[in-house]
C-alpha angles and dihedrals in degrees: 000000000000119000119229129210090240089063088078101045106185092198094056096214112172122219115265093231144001090257093053090048091050091050093048092048091050091051092049091049090051091052092046092053093048092045090053090049089052093054100264099275106135099198096049090045097049096042096036132019098016089084092061098034099051122046145157092277091062092056092043089055092051090051092047093053092050095047097049087068088067095253120136130197119251109243126228095184124039090219086071091057091049094050098040111021091160092062104039131061115262117273135209120266103303099190111129096243099040109139093216096047114129150107111275100190113183091217096050113134104231135166144177120282119265124229091282092053095252111141130183110238103172151327138248144177111271114228099196130010112237128188093249142025119260124238129188146116121305113236123171121226110195103140145044088237091068092045091052091049092051092043088058099037103026129252112284114257119270094014116171101193117218108199139165133224093303089067110107100056097027096056100034095105093057102024097110090059094062120100090207142347132223113188124191093209144040132034136267087273093057122111092259092049091053093048095050091047090054093047093046093239118147109244139180117198131194088028122183106201136168135174101022115126132196111283098016120132113250140180126211122200097237088156090069121107113279116251113248134204088249090054090057093046094051099033092241137120129089119267120237114244129237122206135192109222129211115268114274115248 
């Protein structure tokens, strides 16, 4: 059977889960079969007949076969769960005001509260280094419904938006009204990171957070060193911290 360039991945990235690995392998097998049918010439296949030989129905069939086993995809954005609950694993209550709403990342760096009641509840990659840290109120943005509400009524003052991978495009209409942004996905080079840099809004990307609920006061270490491309390449660079603050009186 035909050999693909991806079969010798120079970066050596491992799949995030068994389901992802199974999906990728099924896609590669599909391409191999079609490449063989086309005569094995990669250039003529990719820039020619691949468009007619591989279509949406092929990928839908791969997904169907994987899902009938009972497996469900892990979501990175709650909007995916809302739109396709039959495909993604169940999520927590995603309503905007849900008291338990939050990101419970298993790798979040968390600690006990100090004497003032300030407790570290996670870390993230700082996009831009600012002179001071940023404090505000944690408010989760998981859906277009919340964005539309805030677009009509205005974003509440001092909002530090906690968003998932749907962030950059979803929040663009109201982004400039945020005091800060904490995003559970991406890197400082992601679309959201670029937008917040341009707007001058403190932002932490690739955040691993736990134990922060809707409406709680938080502090993000926007004074930490900004993450660089070289940091990602070499796995270095300190993460900026995220704290939950005691309730204001």
